[in-house]
Residue, then its C-alpha position, 0 to 999 in steps of 0.5 A: m166642538r167643531a171650529w174654523w181657525i187660522d193656521d200658520p201660513a208657514h205650514d202647508s198641511p192642515h192641523p191634524t184634527a182637520g179632515p182631508g180637503t177641508r183647508s181653503t185656498s186661504t189659511l182657514v182650517f176646519g176641525t175639532r178642538p176642546d170646548p172652552v170653559p167660562g172663567p169668572g164673570e164669563l158666559l159660555v155661549g152656544v153659537r147659533a149664527c155668526g156674521v162674516c166680517r171684512t175684518d175676518l177676511h183681513l185676519v185670514e189674509g194676513d192684513l191683520p196679524a193673528k194675536h195667537p196661534r190657531t185663532v178662531p175668527g168671528h165677532e158678530i155672534v148670536g147664541t144661547v147661554v149654556d153655562t156661566g162662570p162664577g160671579c155672573r149676575l146679568f144673564r142666565v142659562g137659556d138667555s139669548v145674547g149677542i157678542a161683538w168685536l170689543r170683548s173687554t177693556c181695562g176700565a182704568c186707563r185715561f180713555c176708559l175713565r173718560g168714557d172712550e173705552n174704544l180707545c182703551l190702552s189694553p183692550r181685547f177683541t173677539g176673534w182676534d185676541d180671544d177665539g170668536g164665533y166660527a165655532e160651536l161654543v165661545t166665551v165672553p165676559e158677561a159685562f160685554a154681552y148684549a141682549v138681542p133686540p126683539g124682532f130679529d131672527d138670529e141671522e138678521a141680528a148677527p151683523l148688527l153686532c159689528a157691521g151695524i155698530i161700526g156703521y153707527r159709530a162712523l155715522r156719528r163720527s161723520g157729524v152729518r145732521p138731519g137734512g144733510r148730505l152724506g156720501i158712502y163709499g163702498f156698500g157692504a154689510s156695514a154701509h147698507l145698515a148705516a145708510q138705513v139709519a141715516l135715511f131714517e134720520g132724514v139724511e140724503v144719502s149718495v152711494m159710490t161703489r164698484s159693485a153693480s148689485a150693491r148699487r141696486l141695493a142702495a137705490d132700493l133702500g132710498a139713496v138719492f144718487v148711486g154711482d160707480v166708486a169713482a163717480e162724483p156726487p151731484q152736490p157737495l157733501d156735508a159728510a162722507i164715510l169710507f167703508a171700502p178698505a181702499g186708501s186710493l178713494v180718500p182724495a176723491a171723497l175729500r174733494a166731494l165734501d163741502r166746506g167744513g165737511t168730514l170724511a170718516i174712515a170706518g175700517i180697521h185696515l186701509s191700503d195706503i193713502p195717496v199724497l193729499h193736496y192741501a188746497d184741493e182736499l183739506f183746505q176750507e176746514r175739511r176734516l179726515c177722521s178714523v173710527t176705532a172699534n166701538t163703546r158699549t154705549d154705541g152698541r146699546e144705542l144701535l141695537a135699540l135704534a135697530a128695533r125702533i126703525p126697524l133695520r132690515p139687514t140684507i142677508q146671504r146665509y151660509p152653512f157653518s161648513a162653508a165659512d171658507r166659501a163665505l170669505e172667498d165670496l166676500a173677497a170677490d164682492r159676491v156678497d150683497g149686504a151681510a154674509v152670515l154663518h148658520l149653526a144648526g144647534g149651537t150647543g157644542g158637539d156634533t150637531g150633524a148637517d148644517g141648515a142653509 
């Protein structure tokens, strides 16, 4: 199968199976590798689309250390079941499935037993612990695969599987209620989906982001206030979510909160937070919390809600052969909404040219 993987940055030349000139300016390499084989309870999925997440960028750039050599990134996957391992009962060959960041949990630690499987002591993650969707084929435990909601094409459904789910969890962690005021800092793939859920639930949304095109998208979606990332919202916020991986924004977001407000930090990676001043940024019971992965319940709730609203992801499509360019555009803030890789066939082998 064809795939992209993260090469060892200590080596200057691409892997021998990669063609000349396929290495990007980062550590991402394109080539061929053996098809994966599903184990007991696993599905083999032919990838039709895979979202490009900022976590993938953190892996490629080294902010998150790869867990094993030649890791294939990608964890917003939509595809077709092409084979099943022993013991599979939930899905059949030909079914459409979605694959998200959380790949498996132990099911036995104190966090799993109390329903907080996102805090599992020994989890595995798609595109980090195990190879992900920047490939024509991928495996997943069927217990962690999702039915794709109706009404979405492949490229629309893909970002729901991480950007959508994490944005949904961040929204819930923020504690904002219908009629409340929510501030969103950074407005990429996850933020523009969380904003739609909040607006659907009657929340007043303000957006602060450095991207002019993202500000236009926020206004089009119905934000009551849109400003630069350093702008102060017109009224104190009941809650805020920080989607930008910039710790420097934490003090300003906390100062924008009303008494008793919560700031939820949605990213897996964040640059250092400056010194916080208790009286200005934490007093009056302002709260700061992080968001860690997701539970399968989060995923099922978000996908059901996505079909009901319905959510409308803003998509920037890339052919599979341009995964490196998609990540470069993401790093340079040239993506409005979500970037998604399109795979022509999703059944393995050489499928020829990619569709755009």
